[in-house]
N, C-alpha and C positions, 0 to 999 in steps of 0.2 A: 281634505282641507289644505288650502294653500298656507305655507308657512313663511311666505316671502316677507311679511311685515314683522314677524317675531324678531325681537331685538337680538342682537348678537349674543347677549349674555344668557339667553334662554335656550334650552334644548330638552328633548323628551327624556324623562327619567327612565332608567333601566334597573333591573334587579341588582346589577353590579354597583349601582350608586347607593344601595341601602345601608351599608356600614357607615358611610359618611353622613347620610341623611339621618340615621339614628343618632349619631354623635351630636349633630346640630339640634335635632328634636329634643334631646335630653338636656342640652345646654340652654335651650330657649324656653322650655316649659316645665313647670313643676309637675305636671301630669301629662307626660308625652304620649303620643300615639305609640302603639307597639309595632314591631317590625311586621307582624301579621297584618295589621291594618294597611300598611303600605303595600305588602305583597298582594292582598286582596284587591286593592285599587288597580295595581298594575295588571292583574290577571283578568279583569273585567272590562269590556269595551266601553261601558258608559262612563268611565272615569278618565280624566285627562290629567296626566301627571307630568309636570315640567320642572326641570332643574334650573336654578339661577347660578351662574358662574361669574366670578371676577378673577381675572388673571389665570384662567384655566383651573380654578379651584372652586369646588361646590361651596356656595355661600348662602344657599336658601333654596326654596322650592314652593310650588303651588300644587294643590290637588283640587280639582273641581269636577262636577258632573254636569252634563248637559243633555236634556231630553225634553221632548214635547213642549218646546218653546221656552223652557226655563233652564237656568243654570244655578248651581249651588256651589259656592266656594266653601270647601270643606276644611282646608288647611292652607294657610299662607304663612311662610316663615322666612325670616332673614336671620342669619347667624347674629347672635348678640354683639359680636365685635363689629359688625357692619351696620347695625341699627342706627338710626338718627341721621342717615345720609340721603334719605329720599328713595332708597331702593324698594321699600315696601309699597310706596305709592306707584312706582314704575311697574312693579310686578302686578299689583292690583289692576292697573290699566291694561296690561297685557292679558291678564286672566279674562277681563271683560271682552277684549278683542277676540280671544280664542272662543269665548262663549258665543259671540256674534257669528263666528264662522260655523257654529253648529246650530244656527238659527234660533238662539235664545233671545227672547224679547225682554226678559226680566232676569235679574240676578239677585240671589238671596244669600245670606250668610248669618251665622250666629256669632256673637261676641260676648265675652264675659262682662257682666254689669260693672265689674271693677276695673276693666281695661280701658282707662280714660284715653290713652294714646291711640289705641285701636278705634275707639268710638269717634274721637276727633278726626282721625284719618277718614273713616267711612263717611261721616257727615260732610266733610270738606270735599269728598268725591261724589256727592249727590245721593248718598244712601239715606233712607228714612226708616225710622222705627215702625215696624208693622206688627210686632207681637212680642211675646215674652214666654220663655220656658222656665218654669219654676224648678229649681234644684237640678239644672241640666248638667253642670260641670262638677267634677270632684273638686273638693277644696280642703284646706287644712282642718276646718271645723265642719265637716259634713259635706254639703253641696252648695254650689253657687248658681245663681240664676243667670240665664242667657237672654240677651236682647236679640230679637230677630230683626234684621235689616233687609231692605230691598231697594233696588234701583231699576228704573226702566231703561233698557239699553237702546231700544228703537222707539 
């Protein structure tokens, strides 16, 4: 895969990044991924893990898979201190570009039904609701539903 177009603020994630990634994950989400989740993604070829840097400091990341003409965005995160500045949109667009480099024609993701900011971002970027996962995410009072969204890339 050519990385010429990858913006200057993205680079491939390494195991050495995980302590800072875990700090951001814990700050950003009430139910964060575990370090083992990230390690598993880094150790398997079907996952694409990228770090988002501002001023040479890790400020977010994306994890996606791409196979058989489809991409699935598994985790996209911007440090809470950097949110609201358009970085999530830029990272999402780069994730789509990376997916295209792996011949993905469609891109899928899940988002918490209560995540209005995320839903608005995805809708504004051309994603459509294509399904629903009941009780998909952990929540304070049991489980929360996920909305499955998709976008045609080609």
